[in-house]
Structures are given as structure tokens and as C-alpha cells.
N, CA, C and O atoms as a Maestro MAE file, in Angstrom:
{
 s_m_m2io_version
 :::
 2.0.0
}

f_m_ct {
 s_m_title
 :::
 protein
 m_atom[320] {
  # First column is atom index #
  i_m_mmod_type
  r_m_x_coord
  r_m_y_coord
  r_m_z_coord
  i_m_residue_number
  s_m_chain_name
  s_m_pdb_residue_name
  s_m_pdb_atom_name
  i_m_atomic_number
  :::
  1 25 -18.216 -14.271 17.090 1 A "MET " " N  " 7
  2 3 -17.792 -12.492 16.609 1 A "MET " " CA " 6
  3 2 -18.444 -11.835 17.385 1 A "MET " " C  " 6
  4 15 -19.517 -12.145 17.902 1 A "MET " " O  " 8
  5 25 -17.799 -10.824 17.525 2 A "LYS " " N  " 7
  6 3 -18.434 -10.046 18.748 2 A "LYS " " CA " 6
  7 2 -18.880 -8.667 18.207 2 A "LYS " " C  " 6
  8 15 -18.442 -8.250 17.135 2 A "LYS " " O  " 8
  9 25 -19.543 -8.134 18.778 3 A "VAL " " N  " 7
  10 3 -20.248 -6.799 18.203 3 A "VAL " " CA " 6
  11 2 -19.907 -5.376 18.496 3 A "VAL " " C  " 6
  12 15 -20.282 -4.667 19.430 3 A "VAL " " O  " 8
  13 25 -18.918 -5.047 17.248 4 A "VAL " " N  " 7
  14 3 -18.052 -3.523 17.779 4 A "VAL " " CA " 6
  15 2 -19.152 -2.639 17.953 4 A "VAL " " C  " 6
  16 15 -19.270 -2.077 19.041 4 A "VAL " " O  " 8
  17 25 -20.310 -2.346 16.679 5 A "LYS " " N  " 7
  18 3 -20.951 -1.302 16.495 5 A "LYS " " CA " 6
  19 2 -22.444 -1.664 15.790 5 A "LYS " " C  " 6
  20 15 -22.614 -2.296 14.747 5 A "LYS " " O  " 8
  21 25 -23.307 -1.172 16.527 6 A "LYS " " N  " 7
  22 3 -24.787 -1.825 15.430 6 A "LYS " " CA " 6
  23 2 -25.333 -0.328 15.401 6 A "LYS " " C  " 6
  24 15 -25.220 0.472 16.330 6 A "LYS " " O  " 8
  25 25 -25.876 -0.115 14.308 7 A "THR " " N  " 7
  26 3 -26.689 0.906 13.885 7 A "THR " " CA " 6
  27 2 -27.834 0.463 13.149 7 A "THR " " C  " 6
  28 15 -27.884 -0.733 12.861 7 A "THR " " O  " 8
  29 25 -28.849 1.296 12.763 8 A "ASP " " N  " 7
  30 3 -30.064 0.737 12.019 8 A "ASP " " CA " 6
  31 2 -29.878 0.271 10.615 8 A "ASP " " C  " 6
  32 15 -30.662 -0.450 9.998 8 A "ASP " " O  " 8
  33 25 -28.684 0.793 10.153 9 A "GLU " " N  " 7
  34 3 -28.067 0.433 8.946 9 A "GLU " " CA " 6
  35 2 -27.091 -0.755 8.395 9 A "GLU " " C  " 6
  36 15 -26.905 -1.258 7.286 9 A "GLU " " O  " 8
  37 25 -26.537 -0.971 9.753 10 A "TYR " " N  " 7
  38 3 -25.465 -2.015 9.257 10 A "TYR " " CA " 6
  39 2 -24.777 -2.173 10.902 10 A "TYR " " C  " 6
  40 15 -24.763 -1.351 11.819 10 A "TYR " " O  " 8
  41 25 -24.321 -3.351 10.841 11 A "ALA " " N  " 7
  42 3 -23.665 -3.852 12.230 11 A "ALA " " CA " 6
  43 2 -22.043 -4.293 12.148 11 A "ALA " " C  " 6
  44 15 -21.734 -5.331 11.564 11 A "ALA " " O  " 8
  45 25 -21.183 -3.562 12.679 12 A "ILE " " N  " 7
  46 3 -19.885 -3.947 12.597 12 A "ILE " " CA " 6
  47 2 -19.587 -4.960 13.460 12 A "ILE " " C  " 6
  48 15 -20.009 -5.008 14.615 12 A "ILE " " O  " 8
  49 25 -18.739 -5.931 12.850 13 A "LEU " " N  " 7
  50 3 -18.439 -7.365 13.916 13 A "LEU " " CA " 6
  51 2 -17.190 -7.417 13.963 13 A "LEU " " C  " 6
  52 15 -16.678 -6.850 12.997 13 A "LEU " " O  " 8
  53 25 -16.171 -8.043 14.977 14 A "LYS " " N  " 7
  54 3 -14.786 -8.164 15.146 14 A "LYS " " CA " 6
  55 2 -14.994 -9.892 15.107 14 A "LYS " " C  " 6
  56 15 -15.661 -10.625 15.838 14 A "LYS " " O  " 8
  57 25 -14.181 -10.171 14.005 15 A "ARG " " N  " 7
  58 3 -13.494 -11.992 14.019 15 A "ARG " " CA " 6
  59 2 -12.922 -12.282 14.791 15 A "ARG " " C  " 6
  60 15 -12.673 -11.431 15.645 15 A "ARG " " O  " 8
  61 25 -12.472 -13.408 14.922 16 A "ARG " " N  " 7
  62 3 -11.619 -14.109 15.951 16 A "ARG " " CA " 6
  63 2 -10.217 -13.722 15.129 16 A "ARG " " C  " 6
  64 15 -9.404 -13.255 15.928 16 A "ARG " " O  " 8
  65 25 -9.806 -13.767 14.051 17 A "ASP " " N  " 7
  66 3 -8.699 -13.389 13.478 17 A "ASP " " CA " 6
  67 2 -8.517 -11.896 13.517 17 A "ASP " " C  " 6
  68 15 -7.937 -11.519 12.498 17 A "ASP " " O  " 8
  69 25 -8.868 -10.741 14.492 18 A "ASP " " N  " 7
  70 3 -8.943 -9.656 14.507 18 A "ASP " " CA " 6
  71 2 -9.337 -8.725 12.966 18 A "ASP " " C  " 6
  72 15 -8.867 -7.600 12.795 18 A "ASP " " O  " 8
  73 25 -10.140 -9.313 12.058 19 A "ARG " " N  " 7
  74 3 -10.821 -8.584 11.182 19 A "ARG " " CA " 6
  75 2 -11.966 -8.042 11.398 19 A "ARG " " C  " 6
  76 15 -12.528 -8.194 12.483 19 A "ARG " " O  " 8
  77 25 -12.516 -7.299 10.376 20 A "PHE " " N  " 7
  78 3 -13.889 -6.627 10.652 20 A "PHE " " CA " 6
  79 2 -14.819 -7.188 9.728 20 A "PHE " " C  " 6
  80 15 -14.519 -7.201 8.534 20 A "PHE " " O  " 8
  81 25 -15.957 -7.673 10.136 21 A "ALA " " N  " 7
  82 3 -16.971 -7.930 8.863 21 A "ALA " " CA " 6
  83 2 -18.157 -6.845 9.504 21 A "ALA " " C  " 6
  84 15 -18.354 -6.393 10.632 21 A "ALA " " O  " 8
  85 25 -18.890 -6.665 8.060 22 A "VAL " " N  " 7
  86 3 -20.010 -5.520 8.307 22 A "VAL " " CA " 6
  87 2 -20.917 -5.985 7.556 22 A "VAL " " C  " 6
  88 15 -20.750 -6.335 6.387 22 A "VAL " " O  " 8
  89 25 -22.066 -6.025 8.251 23 A "ILE " " N  " 7
  90 3 -23.384 -6.634 7.683 23 A "ILE " " CA " 6
  91 2 -24.563 -5.754 7.894 23 A "ILE " " C  " 6
  92 15 -24.817 -5.232 8.979 23 A "ILE " " O  " 8
  93 25 -25.101 -5.644 7.079 24 A "ASP " " N  " 7
  94 3 -26.539 -4.452 6.672 24 A "ASP " " CA " 6
  95 2 -27.558 -4.936 7.462 24 A "ASP " " C  " 6
  96 15 -27.395 -5.911 8.195 24 A "ASP " " O  " 8
  97 25 -28.770 -4.230 7.354 25 A "SER " " N  " 7
  98 3 -30.012 -4.591 8.344 25 A "SER " " CA " 6
  99 2 -30.495 -5.969 7.856 25 A "SER " " C  " 6
  100 15 -30.984 -6.667 8.744 25 A "SER " " O  " 8
  101 25 -30.459 -6.442 6.754 26 A "ASN " " N  " 7
  102 3 -30.744 -7.765 6.040 26 A "ASN " " CA " 6
  103 2 -30.180 -8.768 6.382 26 A "ASN " " C  " 6
  104 15 -30.614 -9.822 5.917 26 A "ASN " " O  " 8
  105 25 -28.906 -8.817 7.400 27 A "LYS " " N  " 7
  106 3 -28.218 -9.935 7.640 27 A "LYS " " CA " 6
  107 2 -27.194 -10.038 6.305 27 A "LYS " " C  " 6
  108 15 -26.466 -11.030 6.268 27 A "LYS " " O  " 8
  109 25 -27.115 -9.164 5.324 28 A "ARG " " N  " 7
  110 3 -26.158 -9.553 4.058 28 A "ARG " " CA " 6
  111 2 -24.788 -8.833 4.640 28 A "ARG " " C  " 6
  112 15 -24.707 -7.853 5.380 28 A "ARG " " O  " 8
  113 25 -23.801 -9.592 4.096 29 A "PRO " " N  " 7
  114 3 -22.483 -8.715 4.158 29 A "PRO " " CA " 6
  115 2 -22.306 -7.897 3.422 29 A "PRO " " C  " 6
  116 15 -22.662 -8.066 2.256 29 A "PRO " " O  " 8
  117 25 -21.553 -6.439 3.918 30 A "ILE " " N  " 7
  118 3 -21.436 -5.662 2.766 30 A "ILE " " CA " 6
  119 2 -19.519 -5.651 2.709 30 A "ILE " " C  " 6
  120 15 -18.730 -5.807 3.641 30 A "ILE " " O  " 8
  121 25 -19.282 -5.436 1.423 31 A "ASN " " N  " 7
  122 3 -18.240 -5.606 1.134 31 A "ASN " " CA " 6
  123 2 -17.368 -4.676 -0.064 31 A "ASN " " C  " 6
  124 15 -17.954 -3.887 -0.805 31 A "ASN " " O  " 8
  125 25 -16.078 -4.881 -0.109 32 A "GLY " " N  " 7
  126 3 -15.751 -3.908 -1.160 32 A "GLY " " CA " 6
  127 2 -15.279 -2.353 -0.388 32 A "GLY " " C  " 6
  128 15 -14.649 -2.167 0.653 32 A "GLY " " O  " 8
  129 25 -15.809 -1.471 -1.270 33 A "GLU " " N  " 7
  130 3 -15.259 0.132 -0.774 33 A "GLU " " CA " 6
  131 2 -16.086 0.228 -0.043 33 A "GLU " " C  " 6
  132 15 -15.713 0.588 1.073 33 A "GLU " " O  " 8
  133 25 -17.586 -0.018 -0.218 34 A "GLU " " N  " 7
  134 3 -18.564 0.424 0.906 34 A "GLU " " CA " 6
  135 2 -18.094 -0.007 2.564 34 A "GLU " " C  " 6
  136 15 -18.470 0.597 3.568 34 A "GLU " " O  " 8
  137 25 -17.321 -1.025 2.540 35 A "LYS " " N  " 7
  138 3 -16.969 -1.606 3.857 35 A "LYS " " CA " 6
  139 2 -15.809 -0.702 4.300 35 A "LYS " " C  " 6
  140 15 -15.711 -0.021 5.321 35 A "LYS " " O  " 8
  141 25 -15.230 -0.811 3.607 36 A "ALA " " N  " 7
  142 3 -13.986 0.377 3.719 36 A "ALA " " CA " 6
  143 2 -14.467 1.689 4.154 36 A "ALA " " C  " 6
  144 15 -13.957 2.271 5.111 36 A "ALA " " O  " 8
  145 25 -15.431 2.164 3.475 37 A "LYS " " N  " 7
  146 3 -15.611 3.758 3.990 37 A "LYS " " CA " 6
  147 2 -16.248 3.546 5.287 37 A "LYS " " C  " 6
  148 15 -15.947 4.407 6.113 37 A "LYS " " O  " 8
  149 25 -17.109 2.564 5.725 38 A "ILE " " N  " 7
  150 3 -17.742 2.549 6.771 38 A "ILE " " CA " 6
  151 2 -16.635 2.425 8.312 38 A "ILE " " C  " 6
  152 15 -16.772 3.037 9.371 38 A "ILE " " O  " 8
  153 25 -15.491 1.340 7.901 39 A "LEU " " N  " 7
  154 3 -14.717 1.144 8.650 39 A "LEU " " CA " 6
  155 2 -13.888 2.375 9.146 39 A "LEU " " C  " 6
  156 15 -13.651 2.683 10.314 39 A "LEU " " O  " 8
  157 25 -13.516 2.983 8.051 40 A "LEU " " N  " 7
  158 3 -12.910 4.261 8.135 40 A "LEU " " CA " 6
  159 2 -13.338 5.274 8.699 40 A "LEU " " C  " 6
  160 15 -12.740 5.976 9.515 40 A "LEU " " O  " 8
  161 25 -14.395 5.395 8.291 41 A "ALA " " N  " 7
  162 3 -15.645 6.556 9.370 41 A "ALA " " CA " 6
  163 2 -15.547 6.529 10.711 41 A "ALA " " C  " 6
  164 15 -15.435 7.501 11.457 41 A "ALA " " O  " 8
  165 25 -15.607 5.006 11.094 42 A "GLU " " N  " 7
  166 3 -15.796 4.545 12.225 42 A "GLU " " CA " 6
  167 2 -13.973 4.377 13.020 42 A "GLU " " C  " 6
  168 15 -13.826 4.022 14.190 42 A "GLU " " O  " 8
  169 25 -13.125 4.620 12.352 43 A "GLY " " N  " 7
  170 3 -11.864 4.900 12.640 43 A "GLY " " CA " 6
  171 2 -11.371 3.448 13.371 43 A "GLY " " C  " 6
  172 15 -10.756 3.222 14.414 43 A "GLY " " O  " 8
  173 25 -11.954 2.555 12.290 44 A "LEU " " N  " 7
  174 3 -11.138 1.129 12.854 44 A "LEU " " CA " 6
  175 2 -10.060 0.660 12.086 44 A "LEU " " C  " 6
  176 15 -9.200 -0.131 12.475 44 A "LEU " " O  " 8
  177 25 -10.143 1.178 10.988 45 A "ILE " " N  " 7
  178 3 -8.862 0.984 10.019 45 A "ILE " " CA " 6
  179 2 -8.193 2.655 9.733 45 A "ILE " " C  " 6
  180 15 -8.655 3.730 10.115 45 A "ILE " " O  " 8
  181 25 -6.795 2.336 8.817 46 A "LYS " " N  " 7
  182 3 -6.332 3.114 8.176 46 A "LYS " " CA " 6
  183 2 -6.008 2.870 6.999 46 A "LYS " " C  " 6
  184 15 -5.506 1.823 6.589 46 A "LYS " " O  " 8
  185 25 -6.336 4.038 6.251 47 A "ILE " " N  " 7
  186 3 -5.958 3.639 4.448 47 A "ILE " " CA " 6
  187 2 -4.387 3.870 4.260 47 A "ILE " " C  " 6
  188 15 -4.027 5.047 4.290 47 A "ILE " " O  " 8
  189 25 -3.528 3.013 4.092 48 A "PRO " " N  " 7
  190 3 -1.775 3.191 4.134 48 A "PRO " " CA " 6
  191 2 -1.954 4.465 2.623 48 A "PRO " " C  " 6
  192 15 -2.779 4.631 1.724 48 A "PRO " " O  " 8
  193 25 -0.686 5.114 3.044 49 A "GLU " " N  " 7
  194 3 -0.716 6.164 1.755 49 A "GLU " " CA " 6
  195 2 0.306 5.494 0.624 49 A "GLU " " C  " 6
  196 15 1.155 4.627 0.828 49 A "GLU " " O  " 8
  197 25 0.031 6.036 -0.406 50 A "PRO " " N  " 7
  198 3 0.997 5.523 -1.658 50 A "PRO " " CA " 6
  199 2 2.489 5.574 -1.349 50 A "PRO " " C  " 6
  200 15 2.964 6.539 -0.750 50 A "PRO " " O  " 8
  201 25 3.250 4.521 -1.763 51 A "LYS " " N  " 7
  202 3 4.777 4.721 -1.704 51 A "LYS " " CA " 6
  203 2 4.969 5.757 -2.564 51 A "LYS " " C  " 6
  204 15 4.196 6.036 -3.480 51 A "LYS " " O  " 8
  205 25 6.247 6.494 -2.229 52 A "ALA " " N  " 7
  206 3 6.760 7.561 -3.319 52 A "ALA " " CA " 6
  207 2 7.515 7.020 -4.229 52 A "ALA " " C  " 6
  208 15 8.526 6.350 -4.015 52 A "ALA " " O  " 8
  209 25 6.831 7.421 -5.746 53 A "ALA " " N  " 7
  210 3 7.654 6.885 -6.888 53 A "ALA " " CA " 6
  211 2 8.987 7.034 -6.736 53 A "ALA " " C  " 6
  212 15 9.409 7.909 -5.979 53 A "ALA " " O  " 8
  213 25 9.931 6.121 -7.501 54 A "PRO " " N  " 7
  214 3 11.264 6.528 -7.310 54 A "PRO " " CA " 6
  215 2 11.773 7.488 -7.903 54 A "PRO " " C  " 6
  216 15 11.312 7.819 -8.996 54 A "PRO " " O  " 8
  217 25 12.939 8.234 -7.286 55 A "VAL " " N  " 7
  218 3 13.240 9.659 -8.064 55 A "VAL " " CA " 6
  219 2 14.060 9.246 -9.249 55 A "VAL " " C  " 6
  220 15 14.850 8.314 -9.096 55 A "VAL " " O  " 8
  221 25 13.969 9.768 -10.279 56 A "GLU " " N  " 7
  222 3 14.403 10.018 -11.569 56 A "GLU " " CA " 6
  223 2 16.049 10.331 -11.506 56 A "GLU " " C  " 6
  224 15 16.857 9.903 -12.330 56 A "GLU " " O  " 8
  225 25 16.260 10.882 -10.747 57 A "GLU " " N  " 7
  226 3 17.944 11.844 -10.450 57 A "GLU " " CA " 6
  227 2 18.846 10.460 -10.269 57 A "GLU " " C  " 6
  228 15 20.029 10.509 -10.604 57 A "GLU " " O  " 8
  229 25 18.273 9.182 -9.722 58 A "GLU " " N  " 7
  230 3 19.271 8.249 -9.477 58 A "GLU " " CA " 6
  231 2 19.688 7.661 -10.626 58 A "GLU " " C  " 6
  232 15 20.684 6.960 -10.445 58 A "GLU " " O  " 8
  233 25 19.169 7.700 -12.078 59 A "ALA " " N  " 7
  234 3 19.151 6.600 -13.164 59 A "ALA " " CA " 6
  235 2 20.624 7.344 -13.777 59 A "ALA " " C  " 6
  236 15 21.705 6.788 -13.970 59 A "ALA " " O  " 8
  237 25 20.242 8.831 -14.010 60 A "PRO " " N  " 7
  238 3 21.691 8.984 -14.580 60 A "PRO " " CA " 6
  239 2 23.178 9.014 -13.849 60 A "PRO " " C  " 6
  240 15 24.267 9.057 -14.422 60 A "PRO " " O  " 8
  241 25 22.949 8.982 -12.587 61 A "ALA " " N  " 7
  242 3 24.264 8.496 -11.673 61 A "ALA " " CA " 6
  243 2 24.582 7.524 -12.394 61 A "ALA " " C  " 6
  244 15 25.705 7.552 -12.897 61 A "ALA " " O  " 8
  245 25 23.606 6.259 -12.690 62 A "GLU " " N  " 7
  246 3 24.353 5.043 -12.734 62 A "GLU " " CA " 6
  247 2 24.868 4.966 -14.024 62 A "GLU " " C  " 6
  248 15 25.828 4.224 -14.230 62 A "GLU " " O  " 8
  249 25 24.301 5.720 -15.063 63 A "GLU " " N  " 7
  250 3 25.093 5.859 -16.404 63 A "GLU " " CA " 6
  251 2 26.314 6.550 -16.331 63 A "GLU " " C  " 6
  252 15 27.254 6.244 -17.065 63 A "GLU " " O  " 8
  253 25 26.392 7.646 -15.336 64 A "THR " " N  " 7
  254 3 27.695 8.310 -15.273 64 A "THR " " CA " 6
  255 2 28.762 7.440 -14.880 64 A "THR " " C  " 6
  256 15 29.902 7.573 -15.326 64 A "THR " " O  " 8
  257 25 28.395 6.460 -13.972 65 A "ALA " " N  " 7
  258 3 29.323 5.350 -13.389 65 A "ALA " " CA " 6
  259 2 29.793 4.485 -14.295 65 A "ALA " " C  " 6
  260 15 31.011 4.347 -14.410 65 A "ALA " " O  " 8
  261 25 28.900 3.759 -15.088 66 A "VAL " " N  " 7
  262 3 29.142 3.332 -16.424 66 A "VAL " " CA " 6
  263 2 29.788 3.681 -17.355 66 A "VAL " " C  " 6
  264 15 30.386 2.867 -18.059 66 A "VAL " " O  " 8
  265 25 29.809 4.915 -17.556 67 A "ALA " " N  " 7
  266 3 30.691 5.557 -18.710 67 A "ALA " " CA " 6
  267 2 32.044 5.766 -18.072 67 A "ALA " " C  " 6
  268 15 32.968 5.818 -18.884 67 A "ALA " " O  " 8
  269 25 32.374 5.898 -16.774 68 A "GLU " " N  " 7
  270 3 33.580 6.453 -16.189 68 A "GLU " " CA " 6
  271 2 34.320 5.006 -16.346 68 A "GLU " " C  " 6
  272 15 35.501 4.908 -16.680 68 A "GLU " " O  " 8
  273 25 33.515 3.956 -16.078 69 A "THR " " N  " 7
  274 3 34.046 2.647 -15.897 69 A "THR " " CA " 6
  275 2 34.618 2.154 -17.464 69 A "THR " " C  " 6
  276 15 35.492 1.305 -17.642 69 A "THR " " O  " 8
  277 25 34.072 2.724 -18.269 70 A "GLU " " N  " 7
  278 3 34.111 2.252 -19.605 70 A "GLU " " CA " 6
  279 2 35.282 2.977 -19.973 70 A "GLU " " C  " 6
  280 15 36.135 2.243 -20.473 70 A "GLU " " O  " 8
  281 25 35.682 4.490 -19.868 71 A "ALA " " N  " 7
  282 3 36.592 5.194 -20.119 71 A "ALA " " CA " 6
  283 2 38.152 4.533 -19.251 71 A "ALA " " C  " 6
  284 15 39.257 4.407 -19.780 71 A "ALA " " O  " 8
  285 25 37.849 4.260 -18.080 72 A "GLU " " N  " 7
  286 3 38.978 3.815 -17.473 72 A "GLU " " CA " 6
  287 2 39.534 2.295 -18.068 72 A "GLU " " C  " 6
  288 15 40.701 1.906 -18.056 72 A "GLU " " O  " 8
  289 25 38.460 1.641 -18.534 73 A "ALA " " N  " 7
  290 3 39.186 0.544 -19.497 73 A "ALA " " CA " 6
  291 2 39.652 0.782 -20.395 73 A "ALA " " C  " 6
  292 15 40.685 0.157 -20.633 73 A "ALA " " O  " 8
  293 25 39.198 1.776 -21.381 74 A "SER " " N  " 7
  294 3 39.962 2.295 -22.656 74 A "SER " " CA " 6
  295 2 41.219 2.870 -22.271 74 A "SER " " C  " 6
  296 15 42.074 2.651 -23.128 74 A "SER " " O  " 8
  297 25 41.639 3.529 -21.283 75 A "GLU " " N  " 7
  298 3 42.647 4.221 -20.987 75 A "GLU " " CA " 6
  299 2 43.682 2.997 -20.432 75 A "GLU " " C  " 6
  300 15 44.881 3.067 -20.699 75 A "GLU " " O  " 8
  301 25 43.201 2.010 -19.738 76 A "GLU " " N  " 7
  302 3 43.883 0.523 -19.057 76 A "GLU " " CA " 6
  303 2 44.470 0.026 -20.440 76 A "GLU " " C  " 6
  304 15 45.614 -0.427 -20.478 76 A "GLU " " O  " 8
  305 25 43.608 0.119 -21.690 77 A "ALA " " N  " 7
  306 3 43.875 -0.734 -22.897 77 A "ALA " " CA " 6
  307 2 44.635 -0.176 -23.889 77 A "ALA " " C  " 6
  308 15 45.046 -0.939 -24.763 77 A "ALA " " O  " 8
  309 25 45.035 1.492 -23.973 78 A "ALA " " N  " 7
  310 3 45.715 2.400 -24.631 78 A "ALA " " CA " 6
  311 2 46.904 2.209 -24.112 78 A "ALA " " C  " 6
  312 15 47.861 2.178 -24.886 78 A "ALA " " O  " 8
  313 25 47.139 2.018 -22.541 79 A "ALA " " N  " 7
  314 3 48.656 2.176 -21.985 79 A "ALA " " CA " 6
  315 2 49.246 0.857 -21.893 79 A "ALA " " C  " 6
  316 15 50.271 0.663 -21.238 79 A "ALA " " O  " 8
  317 25 48.665 -0.022 -22.499 80 A "GLU " " N  " 7
  318 3 49.639 -1.684 -22.647 80 A "GLU " " CA " 6
  319 2 49.547 -1.344 -23.892 80 A "GLU " " C  " 6
  320 15 50.035 -2.061 -24.766 80 A "GLU " " O  " 8
  :::
 }
 m_bond[319] {
  # First column is bond index #
  i_m_from
  i_m_to
  i_m_order
  :::
  1 1 2 1
  2 2 3 1
  3 3 4 2
  4 3 5 1
  5 5 6 1
  6 6 7 1
  7 7 8 2
  8 7 9 1
  9 9 10 1
  10 10 11 1
  11 11 12 2
  12 11 13 1
  13 13 14 1
  14 14 15 1
  15 15 16 2
  16 15 17 1
  17 17 18 1
  18 18 19 1
  19 19 20 2
  20 19 21 1
  21 21 22 1
  22 22 23 1
  23 23 24 2
  24 23 25 1
  25 25 26 1
  26 26 27 1
  27 27 28 2
  28 27 29 1
  29 29 30 1
  30 30 31 1
  31 31 32 2
  32 31 33 1
  33 33 34 1
  34 34 35 1
  35 35 36 2
  36 35 37 1
  37 37 38 1
  38 38 39 1
  39 39 40 2
  40 39 41 1
  41 41 42 1
  42 42 43 1
  43 43 44 2
  44 43 45 1
  45 45 46 1
  46 46 47 1
  47 47 48 2
  48 47 49 1
  49 49 50 1
  50 50 51 1
  51 51 52 2
  52 51 53 1
  53 53 54 1
  54 54 55 1
  55 55 56 2
  56 55 57 1
  57 57 58 1
  58 58 59 1
  59 59 60 2
  60 59 61 1
  61 61 62 1
  62 62 63 1
  63 63 64 2
  64 63 65 1
  65 65 66 1
  66 66 67 1
  67 67 68 2
  68 67 69 1
  69 69 70 1
  70 70 71 1
  71 71 72 2
  72 71 73 1
  73 73 74 1
  74 74 75 1
  75 75 76 2
  76 75 77 1
  77 77 78 1
  78 78 79 1
  79 79 80 2
  80 79 81 1
  81 81 82 1
  82 82 83 1
  83 83 84 2
  84 83 85 1
  85 85 86 1
  86 86 87 1
  87 87 88 2
  88 87 89 1
  89 89 90 1
  90 90 91 1
  91 91 92 2
  92 91 93 1
  93 93 94 1
  94 94 95 1
  95 95 96 2
  96 95 97 1
  97 97 98 1
  98 98 99 1
  99 99 100 2
  100 99 101 1
  101 101 102 1
  102 102 103 1
  103 103 104 2
  104 103 105 1
  105 105 106 1
  106 106 107 1
  107 107 108 2
  108 107 109 1
  109 109 110 1
  110 110 111 1
  111 111 112 2
  112 111 113 1
  113 113 114 1
  114 114 115 1
  115 115 116 2
  116 115 117 1
  117 117 118 1
  118 118 119 1
  119 119 120 2
  120 119 121 1
  121 121 122 1
  122 122 123 1
  123 123 124 2
  124 123 125 1
  125 125 126 1
  126 126 127 1
  127 127 128 2
  128 127 129 1
  129 129 130 1
  130 130 131 1
  131 131 132 2
  132 131 133 1
  133 133 134 1
  134 134 135 1
  135 135 136 2
  136 135 137 1
  137 137 138 1
  138 138 139 1
  139 139 140 2
  140 139 141 1
  141 141 142 1
  142 142 143 1
  143 143 144 2
  144 143 145 1
  145 145 146 1
  146 146 147 1
  147 147 148 2
  148 147 149 1
  149 149 150 1
  150 150 151 1
  151 151 152 2
  152 151 153 1
  153 153 154 1
  154 154 155 1
  155 155 156 2
  156 155 157 1
  157 157 158 1
  158 158 159 1
  159 159 160 2
  160 159 161 1
  161 161 162 1
  162 162 163 1
  163 163 164 2
  164 163 165 1
  165 165 166 1
  166 166 167 1
  167 167 168 2
  168 167 169 1
  169 169 170 1
  170 170 171 1
  171 171 172 2
  172 171 173 1
  173 173 174 1
  174 174 175 1
  175 175 176 2
  176 175 177 1
  177 177 178 1
  178 178 179 1
  179 179 180 2
  180 179 181 1
  181 181 182 1
  182 182 183 1
  183 183 184 2
  184 183 185 1
  185 185 186 1
  186 186 187 1
  187 187 188 2
  188 187 189 1
  189 189 190 1
  190 190 191 1
  191 191 192 2
  192 191 193 1
  193 193 194 1
  194 194 195 1
  195 195 196 2
  196 195 197 1
  197 197 198 1
  198 198 199 1
  199 199 200 2
  200 199 201 1
  201 201 202 1
  202 202 203 1
  203 203 204 2
  204 203 205 1
  205 205 206 1
  206 206 207 1
  207 207 208 2
  208 207 209 1
  209 209 210 1
  210 210 211 1
  211 211 212 2
  212 211 213 1
  213 213 214 1
  214 214 215 1
  215 215 216 2
  216 215 217 1
  217 217 218 1
  218 218 219 1
  219 219 220 2
  220 219 221 1
  221 221 222 1
  222 222 223 1
  223 223 224 2
  224 223 225 1
  225 225 226 1
  226 226 227 1
  227 227 228 2
  228 227 229 1
  229 229 230 1
  230 230 231 1
  231 231 232 2
  232 231 233 1
  233 233 234 1
  234 234 235 1
  235 235 236 2
  236 235 237 1
  237 237 238 1
  238 238 239 1
  239 239 240 2
  240 239 241 1
  241 241 242 1
  242 242 243 1
  243 243 244 2
  244 243 245 1
  245 245 246 1
  246 246 247 1
  247 247 248 2
  248 247 249 1
  249 249 250 1
  250 250 251 1
  251 251 252 2
  252 251 253 1
  253 253 254 1
  254 254 255 1
  255 255 256 2
  256 255 257 1
  257 257 258 1
  258 258 259 1
  259 259 260 2
  260 259 261 1
  261 261 262 1
  262 262 263 1
  263 263 264 2
  264 263 265 1
  265 265 266 1
  266 266 267 1
  267 267 268 2
  268 267 269 1
  269 269 270 1
  270 270 271 1
  271 271 272 2
  272 271 273 1
  273 273 274 1
  274 274 275 1
  275 275 276 2
  276 275 277 1
  277 277 278 1
  278 278 279 1
  279 279 280 2
  280 279 281 1
  281 281 282 1
  282 282 283 1
  283 283 284 2
  284 283 285 1
  285 285 286 1
  286 286 287 1
  287 287 288 2
  288 287 289 1
  289 289 290 1
  290 290 291 1
  291 291 292 2
  292 291 293 1
  293 293 294 1
  294 294 295 1
  295 295 296 2
  296 295 297 1
  297 297 298 1
  298 298 299 1
  299 299 300 2
  300 299 301 1
  301 301 302 1
  302 302 303 1
  303 303 304 2
  304 303 305 1
  305 305 306 1
  306 306 307 1
  307 307 308 2
  308 307 309 1
  309 309 310 1
  310 310 311 1
  311 311 312 2
  312 311 313 1
  313 313 314 1
  314 314 315 1
  315 315 316 2
  316 315 317 1
  317 317 318 1
  318 318 319 1
  319 319 320 2
  :::
 }
}
């Protein structure tokens, strides 16, 4: 592992698989949200933005298409 940055409180190491490890001054690993905050503050990672929720307007359009298909089917049945 290569040392990327070392401070009095922690050290950031880059692993061979291009991920980061953070260890504190007592050589214990730092994980979870605390690790993410450190790496984000150093600019080594970016937190992806959540995907947008699906738009509710699309569901009524599908219902309209189903209703039109049913109307056409009933018209054909009446014509026969």
C-alpha cells in the first residue's frame, strides 16, 4: 500500500486495487461514514447523487393506452 496522505490523526493509504484505506494514529482502521467523510474532505472520492424518482405522469398515459385498446376491441366486437 502506498501512503497518499499522513496527518497526526490518520493516514490515508491507496491499496493495490485502487481503493483507499484509512487508519488512525493507533494503526486501527477507520471505516463507514467517518472514512467517507475523510476521503470526501481530501477530494479522493465523490458521493454520487441519488437518482431521480420516476415521474408519476407516465402511469396515466399507460392507463389511457389500455383504455383505448379495450374501446377498439369492443367496437370490433360490436361491428361483427
